[in-house]
N, C-alpha and C positions, 0 to 999 in steps of 0.2 A: 538700671534695671527697669523693665517695663512693669506696668501694674500687674499683668498676669504672672510675670516672673516672681515678683515680690510675694504675691498671694501664694504661689506654689511653694516658695521657700518657707513661708510662715506655716502653711499646712504641714509640710514635711517635718519642721521642727517640733510642732506641738503634737503631731501624731506620734513621733518617736518618743516624746516625753511621756505621753499617756501610756504607750505600750511598755515603757520602762517601769512605770508605776504598777501596772497590773501584771508585770513579770513575764511578758511574752517575748522580750528581747528587742533590742534596738542598738544602733551604734552608740558609742560613748558620747559623741557630740550631738547636741540638739540644735545646733545653729545652722543646719542646712548644708547643702552641697558646697564644698569649697571654702567653708568657714570653720577654722579650727577653734576649739574651746580648750583653754588651759584647765587642767584638772581642778585647781583650787579657785578659779574665777569664772566658772561657767555662768552664762547669763541665765541659765535655767536649771540650777542645781536641784536635784531631787534625790530621794533615797539617802545613801551614805554621804552625798555631797551637800544635803540641805543644811542651811545655816552657816556654811563655811565662807561664803563670799559676801562682800560689803553691800550687795544689792538686795539679796533675799533674806538675810538673817534678821531675826528678832522683830518680825513684822506683826506678829500676833502673840498675845499673852497666853499663858497656859490654861487660863479659865476658858478662853474662846476655843482653843484647839482641843481641849479635853471634851468638848461637847460634840465633836464632829468625827466622822469616820476617818481613820488614818489615811486612806487613799486621797481624801480631799485635801488634807494637809500636805502630803507628799507631792501632790500635783500643783501646788501653788508656786507660780513662777513670777510673782509680782515684785513691785518695788515700793509698796506702801500698804496701808490698811484703809481703803476707802470707806469701809463700813463705819469706822470711827469718825472719819471726816464728815460723812454725809449727815450725821445727826438724825437718823431715821426715826420716824414717829409711827405709833400704832395706827394701822389702817391705810398706810400709804402703799402705793404701787411703785416698785423699784425695778430698774432694768440694769443688768450688768453686761457691758459690752466686752465680748471676748472672755466668756465666763470660765473657760477651761474645765478643771475638775470640779468646780462648783463651790469652792470654799467661801467666796464672798456672797454668793447667792444664798447659801444655807445660813450664814451669819445674818444676812439681811432679813431672811424669812423669820428668824427668831425675833428680830427687833420690830418688824411691822406687825407681827402677831397674826392670829387667824383671820382677822378682818382685813388684813392687807395681802399683798401678792408680791412675790419676787420672781422675775424672769431672768433667765440667763440666755445670752445669744452667743453662739459659736459656730464656726464653719467647718470644724474638724470632726469627722465622724468618731474617731477614737476618743476624743475629749468628751463628746456628747454622751457616748456610751458609758464612760467612766463617771460623768456627772450624774447621769440617771441612776446608776448603781449606788452612788453616794447618797442621792436623794432617798432611795429605797431604804438604805441602811439607817439613815437619819430619821426616817418616818415623817418626812416633811410633806404636808398636805397642801401648802400654799405656795408651791414652787413649780415652775414650768420652764423647761429648757427648750429653746428654739434653735433650729438650724438656719443659718444665714450669714451674710456678710454685714459688718458694722456700717458699711457705706449704703446698705439697702435694708433697713430694719423692718422686719415683717410684723409691724404693729400699726394700729390706726393713728391718725393725727391726735395730738393732745390726749394721750391715753396713759401717760406715765407721770408720776410726781417727782421722781428722782432718778437720774442716770449716774451710775458709778462705773468705774473701769480701773483695772489694775495693770499698768505697764503694757497696754495693748494699743492705744491710739498711736504711739510712735511707730507701730508696725504697719499702719494703714498706708496704702499706696495713693489714696486720694483723700487727704485730711479735710479739704474744703467740703467735699460731698458728705463725708462722715459727720462733720459738725452741723451741716444743714439738716441732715437726718435726725441728729440728736435734738436739735431745736424743734423740728417738726413734731416729734412724738411727745415732747414735754408739754404739759399743761401750762397755761399762763401762770407765772409765778413759780414754775417748776425749777428744780435745782440740778445743776451739773456739778458733780463732785468726784474728781478722778485723781488717781495717782499715776504719774507718768515720768519718763525720763526726758529732761530738757537740757539744752546747752546754753552757755553764756559767753558772748563775745566771740571775737575772731579766733578760729582754730585752723591750724595747718591741715589741708585736705587729707593728707596721708594719715595723720594722727586721728582725724575725725572718722575716717573710714574704719580704721583699726579698732579704735576704742568703742565705736558704736556697734561693731561686731560683738564686742564684749558686753555692753550694757543693753543692747537691743536686738542683736542678731541680724538686723538689717539696718543700713545707715539712714534711718528715718526720723530720728529725734529732732524736734524743732528748737530753734533758739527761743528763749522765753519771751522775747519781744514779738517774734513772729507768731507764737502761740496766742498771745493776747490779741494781736491784730486779726487773726483768723477767727477767733471767737467773736470779736466785735463785728466782723463782716458777716458772720452767720446770724447776727441779731441779738447776741447775748449782752447782758449788762452785769455790773457789779463783779468784774473780772479780777481775780487774784491769783498770783503764782507764788506759792510759799515753798521755798526749798526745805527739804527734810533731811537729805543726806547729800553733802557735797563731796564728791569723790576726789581723793588725793592721788598724787603720783605713786605713793606707796601702794594704794589700793590696786592700781592698774599695772604695777611693775612686772608681775609674773606673766600676765597676759601679753604685754608688749614684748617682753623678752622672747616668749614662745613664738611670736610672729615676726621676729627679726628686727624689732625696734628697741633701742637701748635707752640709756639714761637721758639723752637729749629729748627723746620723744616723751618720756615720763614727765619731764619738766613742763611740757606743753599741756599736760592733763590737769595740773593743779588748779582747782577752782572752776574748771570749765564744763564739767559734766555733773549732773545732779539728778536725784529723784526729787520730785516736787508734788505737792498737793495743788491742783488747779481747780478753782471754784468759779462758778458763774451762775447766772439765772436767766430764765426767759422772762421778759417783762410781763407784768400783769396786764398792762394795756399796750397793745401793739401800735407801732408807728402809724399815724393817720387816724387813729381812733380818738374820740373825745373822752376825757376823763369824767367820771361821775361827779356831779356837784357836791 
């Protein structure tokens, strides 16, 4: 798929998910044209499906979700809880890439407090409308939602303390550009702390395409080693990839069966696909600069 095709599939998927949450109707599948979603293993379960698949369930505790508008919780299509990972501090500026209905932005805003700021960036009009309505309902005054692509962040250089993201970077059609942009907007010493889907080891291409339709809706998840290499090439240091959920053959069995792949294919899934926390930081001193004595 071309970059434009991938971007269009992602827009369609998340637009449909947002419309489903606000009740104006959408097809049952949120995975875009030509990609089927099994009822119990949809990569973006919302509403009555929320919490039923091994990717989206149990990401937030009841204390967190109880503080937010219901629509923000229902629109969460993530694979982790980056707000817990990031260890946000009062007064920090945080940016959520692919912020969707705003759940992680609103949680971040509470953590950074009135002296801090939480930005959400999304390219989908329906999700931005939903996020702004959730912001209004939450009464959040230190939140701003921006329209744009994660490969072209509409913020100045060195303007953000922390970048978070929840199962969105795997959807990017140009991850090298996206990571360079993340590096650009982070302040020296700034933190990159995201949840994402990654793969491990050699995988049969047919299984990879099918399972990544399940876990990411477009076949864009990186091998964990490639993820590390791309972060380093963008300039990041202190890079860590920590698996949080390693998906089993049983997890994917229903989806694979619905797409004409049987027991043999399921065996090729075991231990190869996972949700992970990815951590990195922008160096305090850039290459070529002298360190203070």
